[in-house]
C-alpha positions in Angstrom: -76.7 -48.3 86.6 -79.2 -51.0 86.6 -82.5 -51.1 84.4 -84.8 -49.8 87.2 -82.7 -46.8 87.8 -82.9 -45.7 84.4 -85.6 -42.4 83.8 -87.9 -43.5 81.1 -88.7 -40.8 78.4 -91.9 -38.8 79.2 -94.4 -39.0 76.6 -93.9 -35.4 75.3 -90.3 -36.5 74.8 -91.1 -39.3 72.6 -93.4 -37.7 70.7 -90.6 -35.3 69.8 -88.6 -37.8 68.8 -91.1 -39.3 66.5 -91.7 -36.2 65.0 -87.8 -35.8 64.8 -87.6 -39.3 63.0 -90.1 -38.6 60.8 -88.5 -35.5 59.6 -84.9 -36.9 59.3 -85.8 -40.1 57.2 -87.1 -37.9 54.0 -84.2 -35.5 54.5 -81.7 -38.2 54.5 -83.1 -39.5 51.2 -83.0 -36.1 49.9 -79.3 -35.9 50.8 -78.6 -39.4 49.5 -80.3 -38.2 46.1 -78.4 -35.3 45.5 -75.0 -37.2 46.6 -75.8 -39.5 43.7 -76.2 -36.9 41.1 -73.7 -34.3 41.9 -70.9 -35.8 43.8 -67.8 -37.0 42.1 -68.2 -40.3 40.7 -67.9 -43.1 43.0 -67.2 -46.4 40.6 -69.5 -49.5 40.9 -66.3 -51.1 40.1 -64.6 -50.2 43.6 -63.9 -53.7 44.5 -61.7 -54.3 41.2 -59.1 -51.9 42.8 -55.7 -53.9 43.0 -52.3 -52.5 43.9 -49.9 -54.5 42.0 -49.0 -53.5 38.5 -47.1 -55.6 35.9 -43.8 -53.1 35.0 -42.3 -55.9 32.4 -43.7 -54.1 29.3 -43.0 -50.6 30.8 -40.9 -49.3 28.2 -43.0 -50.7 25.2 -45.3 -47.8 24.0 -48.9 -48.2 25.0 -50.5 -48.7 21.3 -48.3 -51.8 20.9 -49.2 -53.0 24.3 -52.5 -53.4 23.6 -52.2 -54.6 19.9 -49.8 -57.3 20.8 -52.3 -58.6 23.4 -55.0 -58.1 20.9 -53.2 -60.2 18.6 -51.7 -62.6 20.9 -55.5 -63.6 22.3 -56.9 -63.7 18.7 -54.0 -66.2 17.7 -55.1 -68.3 20.7 -58.5 -68.4 19.6 -57.7 -69.5 16.0 -55.5 -72.2 17.0 -52.5 -73.6 14.9 -54.9 -75.3 12.4 -56.1 -74.1 9.0 -59.4 -71.4 9.2 -61.0 -72.1 5.7 -63.7 -69.4 7.1 -63.6 -65.8 8.1 -63.7 -65.3 12.0 -64.7 -61.9 13.6 -63.7 -60.4 16.9 -64.8 -57.3 19.1 -62.5 -55.5 21.4 -64.2 -53.3 23.7 -62.3 -50.4 25.7 -62.6 -47.6 27.7 -60.6 -44.9 29.5 -60.8 -42.5 32.7 -58.6 -40.7 35.0 -59.0 -40.8 38.9 -62.5 -39.7 40.0 -63.8 -40.7 36.7 -64.8 -37.0 35.2 -67.0 -37.5 32.3 -65.0 -34.7 30.5 -61.9 -37.1 30.5 -63.7 -40.3 30.1 -64.3 -42.3 26.9 -65.9 -45.8 25.7 -64.8 -47.3 22.3 -64.9 -50.6 20.7 -62.7 -52.2 17.9 -64.0 -54.9 15.4 -61.7 -57.5 13.7 -62.1 -59.8 10.7 -59.5 -62.4 10.4 -59.8 -63.6 6.6 -59.8 -67.4 5.9 -56.5 -68.9 4.9 -55.7 -68.8 1.3 -58.8 -67.0 0.7 -59.0 -63.8 -1.6 -62.6 -62.4 -0.4 -63.6 -58.7 -1.2 -62.3 -56.3 1.4 -64.5 -53.6 3.0 -63.1 -50.2 1.5 -61.9 -47.9 4.4 -60.8 -50.6 6.9 -57.3 -50.9 8.4 -55.7 -53.8 6.8 -52.7 -55.9 8.1 -51.3 -59.3 8.4 -50.2 -61.3 11.7 -48.8 -65.0 11.7 -49.5 -65.2 8.0 -53.0 -64.4 8.4 -54.5 -61.4 6.8 -57.0 -59.2 8.8 -59.1 -56.0 8.2 -60.3 -53.9 11.4 -62.0 -50.7 12.2 -62.9 -49.1 15.6 -65.8 -47.3 16.7 -64.6 -44.1 18.6 -67.3 -41.3 18.4 -65.8 -38.1 19.7 -66.1 -34.4 19.0 -63.8 -33.6 15.9 -61.2 -31.8 17.9 -61.0 -34.3 20.6 -57.7 -34.3 22.4 -57.2 -30.6 21.6 -60.2 -28.9 23.4 -62.0 -30.1 26.6 -65.5 -31.9 26.0 -68.2 -30.3 27.0 -70.4 -32.5 29.2 -72.8 -30.9 31.5 -73.0 -26.8 31.3 -75.2 -24.9 33.1 -77.0 -25.0 36.7 -78.7 -28.3 37.2 -78.0 -29.5 33.7 -77.4 -33.0 35.0 -81.1 -33.1 36.2 -82.7 -30.8 33.5 -81.4 -31.6 30.1 -83.4 -28.4 28.7 -80.6 -26.5 30.8 -77.6 -27.9 29.4 -75.8 -25.4 27.5 -73.1 -27.4 26.1 -73.5 -27.0 22.4 -74.0 -29.7 19.5 -70.6 -30.2 17.7 -69.2 -31.8 14.5 -68.3 -35.3 15.6 -65.5 -37.7 14.1 -64.9 -41.2 14.4 -61.4 -41.7 15.5 -58.9 -44.6 14.7 -57.7 -46.7 17.4 -54.0 -45.2 17.5 -55.7 -41.4 17.7 -58.2 -42.3 20.2 -55.0 -43.9 22.5 -52.9 -41.2 22.0 -55.8 -39.0 23.6 -55.6 -41.2 26.3 -51.6 -41.2 26.7 -51.6 -37.4 26.7 -54.1 -37.5 29.6 -52.0 -40.0 31.7 -55.7 -42.1 31.7 -55.9 -45.4 32.8 -57.2 -47.6 29.7 -59.0 -50.9 30.0 -59.5 -53.8 27.6 -62.0 -56.7 27.2 -61.8 -59.6 25.1 -61.2 -60.0 22.1 -64.6 -61.9 21.9 -65.4 -63.9 18.9 -68.6 -63.0 16.9 -70.5 -64.0 13.9 -70.4 -62.5 10.7 -74.0 -61.0 11.1 -72.5 -58.9 14.2 -69.6 -58.0 12.3 -72.0 -56.4 9.5 -73.8 -54.5 11.8 -70.6 -52.8 13.0 -69.6 -51.8 9.6 -73.2 -50.3 9.2 -72.9 -48.4 12.3 -69.3 -47.1 11.1 -70.8 -46.2 8.0 -73.3 -44.2 9.4 -71.1 -42.3 11.5 -68.6 -41.6 8.6 -71.4 -40.2 6.7 -72.0 -37.0 8.2 -75.1 -37.2 9.3 -74.9 -37.9 12.9 -73.4 -35.0 15.0 -71.9 -35.2 18.6 -73.2 -34.3 22.2 -71.9 -35.9 25.4 -75.4 -35.3 27.1 -77.7 -36.6 24.0 -80.8 -37.1 25.9 -82.8 -34.6 23.9 -81.1 -35.1 20.7 -80.3 -39.0 20.4 -84.2 -39.8 19.4 -84.3 -37.6 16.6 -81.2 -39.1 15.2 -79.3 -35.5 15.4 -76.6 -36.3 17.8 -75.3 -38.9 19.9 -72.6 -39.5 22.7 -69.3 -42.3 22.6 -71.4 -44.6 24.6 -74.6 -44.5 22.3 -72.5 -45.0 19.1 -71.2 -48.4 20.1 -74.3 -49.8 22.0 -76.8 -52.0 20.8 -75.7 -51.7 17.2 -79.4 -53.1 16.1 -81.0 -50.2 17.9 -79.6 -47.1 17.0 -80.1 -44.7 19.8 -80.6 -47.2 23.2 -81.4 -45.8 26.4 -78.7 -46.5 29.5 -77.5 -45.6 32.7 -79.6 -43.9 35.8 -83.4 -43.8 34.9 -82.2 -44.2 31.1 -80.6 -40.9 31.1 -77.3 -42.1 30.4 -75.7 -40.8 34.1 -72.7 -42.5 34.9 -72.3 -44.3 32.0 -69.1 -43.3 31.0 -65.5 -44.5 31.3 -65.3 -48.2 32.4 -68.9 -48.3 33.4 -70.1 -47.1 30.3 -68.1 -49.9 28.6 -69.5 -52.4 31.1 -73.1 -51.5 30.3 -72.4 -52.3 26.6 -71.2 -55.5 27.6 -74.3 -56.5 29.8 -76.3 -55.7 26.6 -73.9 -57.3 24.0 -73.6 -60.4 26.4 -77.5 -60.7 26.8 -79.3 -59.4 24.1 -77.0 -60.3 21.3 -75.9 -63.5 22.6 -79.6 -64.4 22.6 -79.6 -64.1 19.0 -76.6 -66.1 18.8 -74.1 -63.3 17.7 -71.4 -63.5 20.5 -69.7 -66.7 20.4 -67.8 -66.4 23.8 -69.0 -66.1 27.6 -68.4 -62.7 28.9 -67.1 -61.9 32.5 -67.3 -58.1 32.6 -65.4 -57.7 35.9 -62.5 -60.5 35.5 -62.0 -60.1 31.7 -61.1 -56.5 31.8 -57.4 -56.2 31.4 -55.8 -52.5 32.5 -53.0 -50.4 30.9 -52.2 -47.8 33.9 -49.6 -44.8 33.6 -46.6 -44.5 35.9 -44.6 -41.7 35.7 -41.6 -43.8 36.8 -40.7 -47.6 36.7 -42.3 -49.4 39.9 -44.0 -46.0 40.7 -46.6 -46.6 43.5 -49.9 -44.8 44.5 -51.0 -45.6 40.5 -54.5 -45.2 39.8 -55.3 -48.7 38.8 -59.2 -49.5 38.8 -58.5 -53.4 37.4 -58.0 -56.7 38.5 -54.9 -57.1 36.7 -52.7 -54.3 34.7 -49.8 -53.3 32.9 -47.8 -49.8 33.5 -47.2 -47.8 30.4 -45.2 -44.4 30.1 -45.2 -43.7 26.4 
């Protein structure tokens, strides 16, 4: 059919179409907003997905795989020469399951002090101590969770429209506890989660001291835990895992969608912390290495059998684990 034979729409039809379009545009915006707030989590890191997983360390327990990777990277940073001064590092982590339900997601960070060779400095009470390649170190983890984490499910959003209206969230404030790294990874293992690790990144002593200060605050018992802390963090009542490790200078920073913390859990939560560290903290000279949030993350993915297929692997590179 040529153009001349096409029948133009009458003016009334054009008016109807325009009115329908005017109604459709706001409706589409409303639907998009609802999808953003209530749909299953669609990760911003979807482009990181990679099918290949390394099975060479499959029989090595998850905790040892991660500790060995940390030690190797710290040793490479220290080099073979003598280190006369203490050196400091941070290792950010996250874990989550497929669809990244916040109930089964967590963000946490470990902080390490490698003692100068031949020095006998004063050690900080309560930190884990050890030795690697004749170098002494002390370390701690900020992993802020409910006291019964791993035993009972974490209540995140309870009640109708609680994601939108925090006053309607029925989840209670609970006693929090700062878990050790091995305790945290045990929960990830039991949940068969995918665990991500960034770094280690070298930091200055001032940053290490801020981490110690935050750990002592959490261990002091004055702060409680609430996953949705929009109404409780400002008055220093309760915070979640993300705000416990974020911005060590400001106690309760905002983050996430419209500053509410939406979608700031699991990998995205730790990535948001790294954005903060790599900008604000680096500007103050506390972070001594560049950070590439997408490329630096290394994953540990649960596989029920060696060479399993269809694994949940939201990382550019990952190793498999099963115990």
